[in-house]
C-alpha positions as CSV (number, residue, x, y, z in Angstrom):
1,M,0.0,0.0,0.0
2,I,2.9,2.4,0.6
3,P,3.4,3.3,-3.1
4,H,-0.3,4.3,-3.3
5,E,-0.2,6.1,0.0
6,R,2.9,8.0,-1.2
7,S,0.9,9.1,-4.3
8,L,-2.0,10.2,-2.2
9,V,0.2,12.4,0.0
10,E,1.6,14.0,-3.2
11,K,-1.8,14.3,-4.9
12,F,-3.5,16.0,-1.9
13,K,-0.4,17.9,-0.6
14,D,-2.0,21.4,-0.9
15,R,-5.4,20.3,0.4
16,P,-6.8,19.5,3.8
17,F,-5.6,15.9,4.0
18,A,-3.3,14.1,6.4
19,L,-2.1,10.5,6.3
20,L,-1.1,8.9,9.6
21,G,0.4,5.5,10.2
22,V,0.5,3.2,13.2
23,N,3.2,0.5,13.2
24,S,3.0,-2.7,15.1
25,D,6.2,-4.4,13.9
26,R,8.5,-4.5,16.8
27,T,9.3,-0.8,16.7
28,N,9.4,-0.8,20.5
29,T,13.0,-2.2,20.4
30,E,16.0,-0.1,19.3
31,K,16.8,-2.7,16.6
32,G,13.2,-2.8,15.4
33,L,12.8,1.0,15.3
34,A,16.1,1.4,13.4
35,L,14.9,-1.3,10.9
36,Y,11.6,0.5,10.5
37,R,13.3,3.9,9.9
38,E,15.6,2.4,7.3
39,K,12.7,0.7,5.5
40,A,10.5,3.8,5.7
41,K,13.3,5.9,4.2
42,E,13.8,3.4,1.4
43,M,10.1,3.3,0.6
44,G,9.6,7.0,0.7
45,V,7.4,7.2,3.8
46,T,7.1,10.9,4.5
47,W,4.0,11.0,6.7
48,R,3.8,10.8,10.5
49,S,3.9,7.2,11.9
50,F,3.3,6.2,15.4
51,Q,4.6,3.1,17.4
52,N,1.8,0.9,18.6
53,E,3.9,-1.0,21.1
54,S,5.2,2.0,22.9
55,T,1.9,3.2,24.2
56,A,-0.3,2.1,27.1
57,P,-2.9,1.3,26.1
58,Q,-1.8,0.4,22.7
59,I,-3.3,2.3,19.8
60,S,-4.7,-0.9,18.3
61,D,-6.5,-1.6,21.6
62,T,-8.0,1.8,21.8
63,W,-9.2,1.8,18.2
64,R,-10.2,-2.0,18.3
65,V,-7.8,-2.9,15.5
66,N,-7.5,-6.7,15.2
67,S,-5.9,-6.9,11.7
68,W,-3.3,-5.0,9.8
69,P,-3.7,-2.9,7.9
70,T,-6.9,-1.3,9.2
71,L,-7.8,1.9,7.4
72,F,-9.9,4.7,9.0
73,Y,-11.1,7.6,7.0
74,I,-11.7,10.5,9.5
75,D,-13.3,13.7,8.2
76,H,-12.6,17.3,9.2
77,E,-15.0,17.0,12.1
78,G,-13.2,14.0,13.6
79,I,-15.9,11.5,12.5
80,I,-15.0,8.1,11.1
81,R,-16.7,8.1,7.7
82,H,-15.3,5.0,6.2
83,K,-13.3,2.0,7.3
84,N,-11.1,-0.4,5.3
85,V,-11.7,1.0,1.9
86,R,-8.7,-0.6,0.1
87,N,-9.5,-0.4,-3.6
88,E,-7.3,2.4,-5.0
89,A,-10.0,4.0,-7.2
90,E,-12.6,3.8,-4.4
91,M,-10.1,5.1,-1.9
92,E,-9.4,8.2,-4.0
93,R,-13.2,8.8,-4.6
94,V,-13.9,8.6,-0.9
95,L,-11.0,10.9,-0.1
96,E,-11.9,13.4,-2.8
97,E,-15.4,13.7,-1.3
98,M,-14.1,14.1,2.2
99,I,-11.5,16.7,1.2
100,A,-14.1,18.7,-0.8
101,A,-16.4,18.7,2.2
102,A,-13.5,20.0,4.4
103,E,-12.7,22.7,1.8
104,Q,-16.4,23.7,1.7
105,A,-16.7,23.9,5.5
106,A,-13.6,26.1,5.6
107,K,-15.2,28.8,3.4
């Protein structure tokens, strides 16, 4: 998903859009965090990403995530509008609608 996520960040860079990641891949150890940072740099991850394992309670527990990846689409009012839309075309359609609504609300 990272290549498409990277393209979304670029496509919507001047609009009210933010992509956030949560990682649950042993980033709570020095070695695991170093490996993640290396891979993220190689893959061009430029968006903010949080460590699931370093929080109590874990982010995945608070948000009731039981499989990875889980995708939440949160609008400008903080409301979850969609969950787990994975098809790239559908994802872009949903985001375009949400971003347009945020832009309209800002006027």
